[in-house]
N, C-alpha and C positions, 0 to 999 in steps of 0.2 A: 068257535073260533075267532070269528068276526066280531062277535059281541065282546069278547075278551080283549081283542086288539084295540077296539074303540074304546073300552074301559080304560086300558092303559094308557092310550094317547091323551084321554081327557085328564087323568090323574097326572100324568107328566106335564102337561100344559098348566094344570094348577100349581103344581109345585114349583115349576118356574115363576108363575105369576106373582107367587108370595115373596119372592126374594129381592132384595134391594142391594144388589152388588155395586162394587166399585172396580176401578180399572186404572191402568198407568197411562199416562200420556195425556196429550191435549188434542188428540182426534181419537175417534171411537176405533177400537180394533176390529178386525173381521169377526173374530169369535163372538163379539158382544152383539154386534149387528144381527149376526146368524142367530143367537139365542133369542134376541127380541122377536125375529121372525117366528120362532118356534113357541112363544108364548111369554116370554119375560116381558113384565108390563112395568117395570121401575128400575131406575138406575141411579146411584149414589154419586155425587161429585165431591170431591176433596180439592184441596189447595193445589196439589200436584197437576190437576187438571185444568187450571185456570191460568192463562197469560194475560188476558185482556178482555173487556166487554165484547169486542168484536169477534175475538176468537172463541169465546164462550157462546156468543149467539150462532157462530157456525158449527160449533159442537152439537148444540142441541139440535139444530136443523138436521144435521147428519143423523142423529138418533131417530129422528121422527120421519126419516125416509122409509123405515121399515114398519113404523106404526104410528099415526098421527096423535094418539092419545097416551103415548108413554109418559110415566111420571118421572120427572127429572128431580131428584131430591138433593139438598145441599144442607150443610150445618153452618148457616149464616145467622149468628145471633146479633151481629153488630158487636160494638165494643171490643173486648179482648178476643173474642172468638169469630174470626171473620174468615172466610174462604175466598169471598169475591175480591177482597183487597189484602190477600195474604201477605204480598210482597211490600205494601206500603203503609199498612195499618188502615183501620176502619175510618170511614166518614161519619160514623155514628157512634155516640156513647153507647154503653151497654145498659143493662137493666139497672144496676145500682145508681147510675148518674140519674136515669129517669125516675127512679124511685126517690132520690134525694129532693129533686125538684118538686114531686108529686103533683104533676098536672096532667091528668089522663088524656086530656086533648091534645097535649103535647106527645105524649106516648103514643096515641093512635096516629097522629101525624107522622112521626118517625118511622113507625112500622108501616104505614102506608106508603111513604116514600121508599123505604127500604124494599118492599114489596114490588113497588113499580120498577125498580132498577133489576130486580132478579126476573120479573115478567119479562121485561124488555130483552133479556138475555135468554129467554126461554125456559127459566126455571120455575117450576110451578108446585113445589111441595118443599116447605122449609122446616127442618127439625128444630124449630123454635116456637115459642118463647120458653125459657126455663121458668117454671111457676114454683120452684123450690123456695121454701121459706129459710133463708139462712140462720137458723136460730143457733148453730154451732159456729161462733167466729173462728174457730180453728179447722174449719172444713177445708179440706186441702184442694178441693176441685170445684166447688161452687162459688163460694165468695161473691165477687162483683158481678158474677152472672145471675144471681139472684136480684130481685127488686128490693129486698131488705128483709130484717128480721121480724117485721110487723106483719101478722098474718093478712090483715084486711087492706094494709097498704098493697101487698103482694097480689091480693085477689083482684082488686080493682084495676091494677096495671096489666095484670095478666089478660083479664077480659079486654081491656082497651087495645092491647097489642094484637090479640087475635083478631078482633074486629078490624083495625087497621091494615093488617097484613092481608086478610081476605077480601077486603075492599078492593085490593089490588088484582084480585085473581089468583092469589097464591094461597094453597092451602097451609094452615098453621098446624104445627105438630107439638102439642103441649107437653112439656118433659118436667121431670123424671117421675112419673107415677109409682108409688103413692107419696113421694117426696124424699128428695136425696139432701135436704138442707142440714139435718141433724147428724151428719156422719162424720167421723175423723179419720176415714179410709177412703181412698180413691179406688173406685171400682174399676178402673183401668188395670190396678196392680193386684186387687185382693178383693173378698167379698165383704162389704161393709155391713154392719148390724146396727139397727135402731131399736133400743130397749126402752120403748114408751108404751103406756097403755092405750087401750082403744079411744078414751075420752080425749086424751091429748091428740091422738091422730085426727080425730074428728074436727076438734076446734082450731088445730093449727095446720097440719100437713094437708089435709084433705079441701081446705076451704078455697084455696086458689083453683084446683082442679074443678070444683063445682062451678066456680065462676067461669071458668074456660068452656065448660059444657054448656052452661046457660047461654055463653056468647056464640055458641055455634062451632067450637074448634072441629075441623075436619079430621084431626089425627091426635093420638095421645101416645106418648113413647113411654115405656115401661122402664123402670129402674132395677139394675142388678144389685139389689139390696135385700138383706134378711130382716124381715119384721116380724119378730116372734108372736106379737099379739095378734097377728093377721095369718101368719102361717109360719109354725115353728121348725119347719124342714126345708122349704124351698124358697128360692129368692123370688122376688115379685114378678120377674119376666117369666118364671116357669112355674107359676102358682095359680091353680084354677080358683082357689078361693079368692085370690086378689084380682085377677083379671076377669074372671067370668062373675064370681060372687060379688065383689065389692064393685068394680068398674061398671060392669053390664047391668047386673041386676039391681044393686042397691042405689047406685048413682045414675043409673039409667042412660048410660052412654050407648050410642048407636054407630059411631063412626069407627075409622080404622084405628086399629091398635098396632103400633109398631114397636118392635125391640129396640132397646140399645145396641151398640155394636156388639155382636156374638163372640168376637175375637178378642174382646175385653177379658182380661185374667180371672175376672169375678165368675164367668161362665166357661170360658175355654180351659181354665186351669183346674176346674172342678168337675164339669159335666162332659167337657168337649163340644165343639161347635156342632157336630152332626146330631148326637144325642140331645144336646141343649135345643137345637132348632126344633127337632120334634116334639120336645115337651113343651116347648113355647107355644107352637101352633095348637097342640092338644089342650093346653091351659086356656087359650082364648085369644092368643096374639094372631094377628093376620098377616103381618109383614116381618120378614127377617131382614134386619140390617147388618150387612156385612160388607167390608171393603176398605175399612180405614186402614187396617194393617194387612189384610189378606185381599188380594185385587187381581185374581187371575181366573182363567176359565175352569182350572181344576177345582177351586173352591166352589164355584157355581154347580159344576156337575156332582161334587161330593154332597152338597146339601140337597140339590134335586134328588138324586139317588137315594139319599137317607130317607126323605119324606116319602117318595114312592115305595121303598121298601117297607116302611112302617104301616103305609095303608095296607099293602099285601100282607102282612104278618098280623094286622088286626091291632097293633099298637096304635094307631091313628084312625079315628073313623073317617072314611072317605068323605062324609058328609061335612065333617069340622073343616078338612082341607079346602073343600068346595066352597064352603061359605066364607072362609078367609079369603080365598081368590076373588069370589064375587065382590067382596068389600073393597079389594084393591082395584078391581075394575070400574068399580062405581065411583071411586074417588078419581080415577083417571078420566071418566067421563065428565065428571064436575069441573074438572080443570079445563077440558076441551072446552066446555060451553059456558064457562064463568065469563060474565061481563063486568069488567072492573068499573068501579064507580068513577064517575068523571071527576077531575080534580076540581075542588071548590074555587070560586072565583077569589082571587086574592090570596091563593094558597101560599103556605109558609114552606113549601118544599124546597126551594132554592136555598141552599145553606142552612137548613133546618138542623143538621147534625152538630154544626158548630155552635149554633144558637142554643141548642139543648145543653152541649157541654158547658158553654158560658154560665149558663143559669145554675149548673150543677156544682160549680166551685163553691168551696167553703174557705174563705181567705181570712186569717188572722195575722194581725201585725202589719208593718210596712217596711220597705226597704229603701236605701238610697238608690238613686239612678244607677245603673250599672252600664258599662261600656264593654268589657271584656271579661264576663264572668267565666269559671271554670265549672262546667256541669259533671258531677261525679255521679254515675249511675250504679247503685248498689243492686245487683242483678241475681234474684235467687233463680234456681231451676224451675223452669215453667213446667206447668203439668201438661198431660197429653192433649188434653181438650183445647187448650190454648195454643200449644206448639211453641217451639223456640225458633221458628223462622220468621214470625211476624215482628217487626221493629216496634219499639216501645221508648217512651221517655220523652223528655223535653228539649235533648240537646240540638236535634235536627231543626226543630221549629224554632227554638232561640235564636240558632245560628243564622236564620233567615231575618229575623228582626235585628239582631246585633252581631254584625259579621265577624266581631273580634272574640266570639265565643270559643273556648276551648272545651275539650271534653274527654272523658276516659270512662271505661266500664270496669267495674270491681266486683268480682265475684266472692263467694264465701271464703273467708280468710284474709280479706284485705282489711286494713286499720286505717283509722283517721289520720295516722302518720303518713301513710302510704298516698293518701289523698292531698294532704297539705303540701307534701313535697312536691307533687305534679302541679298544684294550683299556684305556688309561689304566693305573690302578694294579691292576686285575684280573688274576688269575692266567690266563695263556694256556693253551689247550688246542688244540695244533695238530693237525688231522686231515689225513692224507695217505693216498694212494692209489697204490701202485706209484712210490714216491719214487725207487727206484733206476733208474728208466726217464726221470726228468724232472730234470735238474739244477738247474733254477730252484727246484723245490720243495726239494731237499736243501740248497741253499745258504740258502734262507729259513728252514728249520728250524735249521740249524747257527747261522745269526745270532740267532734268537730265544733259543736255549739259551744262547749265549754272553752275550746281553744280560739275560736272565732265567732263571738256573739252576733257578727252580721251575716251569719250563714242563713241561706234561704233553704227550707225544706219543702219538698214536694212530695206526698203520699199518694201514690197512684193505685194503691190496692184498697183494701177494706180499712178505713181509718179508725183506728182503735187508740193510738198514742196521744197524749195531750199535746196540744201545739208546742213546737220549740222553734228556736231560731228568731231572727229578726222578722222574717216573713214565713208563714207556714200555709201552705195550699193543699187541700185535700180536693183531689179531682173526682173520686169515685169511679175510677176506671182508668185503663192505661192505653186506650185506642189513639189513633193520632189526633183526632180533633180535642180529645181531652188533654194531650200534650200542647196543642196549639192555644187552646184556651188559657193554661197555665203560663205558657211563654208570654203571651200578651200581658198577663198582670206582671210578670217579672220586669218585661221590657218597659212597662209603663205605657204600652200601646192601648 
């Protein structure tokens, strides 16, 4: 009986160790601290948990009162996807902007500075970078989160980002394996499918992941996508052929494998999070990411108990669960013992995000000096990864430079006539995001330019349209610094 109880306690602790849950609030709830004391080794943070750098540092210190090596993870890509600066917009451009500049030294320095800021707040695992090759321009969820559509460009910048982030003592989690770039479905809503052959996967999707592995990425995140050429029945997160066969054996990866959010509909709506979590660990995943949408103690207990029951029933080998937990704990030890590289003399860290955003601009044409422009932001519905709570655009940044600036936000259904009526005689600055994916947006901008040839057009998504207007600025992203860089050009600063 004593032996059985000890075994059960070990399995329970291992089941807790492989979970990466979220929670509500800006301080740690009592139930979370209690579960950390019982074996929970990682916690995921989201925008709802962060009010300021000081508050975040206090929160992570609170978590470490229970165990000093707890992994504190965050989805901080910079650019459009930010949690650290969710209320004001990121101080860093995203991957597409860095890929547009194509200076791996700059990418490494940006990631190093982002990692330094995370480490300063007590965060030691970042679910970034995105290594996806954005080969499908209509992809609804990757887009500017990718370094670009060129495989080798994506590979060299993925490696540089991993090196920079980990030089700051923050573990990188390269995603979304085996590559989410060629999808036209958002896995938050449904299960995407990539119908390409093995040769295409080898020379396109897998190349950036190989570069990340060579660069020493401490973690890799799986994608909730079906790739029939690799596994015709199960999505990558639940596939032994993909996680163990391809990632572990063929590519030789030895680090932590983390799942994408298990509450995403691609898994929750097909397998359910309990069965999905068991299948993921059995397939070769080591850590279960959950908490973006489900953030309570009941979820943690449901998943813990599902894993323990699967071991008892023989559906999940105890050794596989123990191996997964050991990998989580090994990464926790690495983060505790990591010694960040010293900042090089003459570091570009101060203001490096804005510097990178300025270099990423693609400017066509010119405009007369403006004193009181009218900024019309044509706003699509944001995908869940980006969220709709983070401000974007150029209106606020331009108003700082030109106090007479007026502005309005126009959702789908708005017309050029609506904008012109609000603008009056003022020069229109039309701000769009992924206009190639939204016909209404393209039609509105075309009509604006036809009616007012002096219109300024700012494209803050994936630039696909031909330049239009007296001045056309492609920012390659919608972060705050991208908006600032565009505003400087418009204002002549």
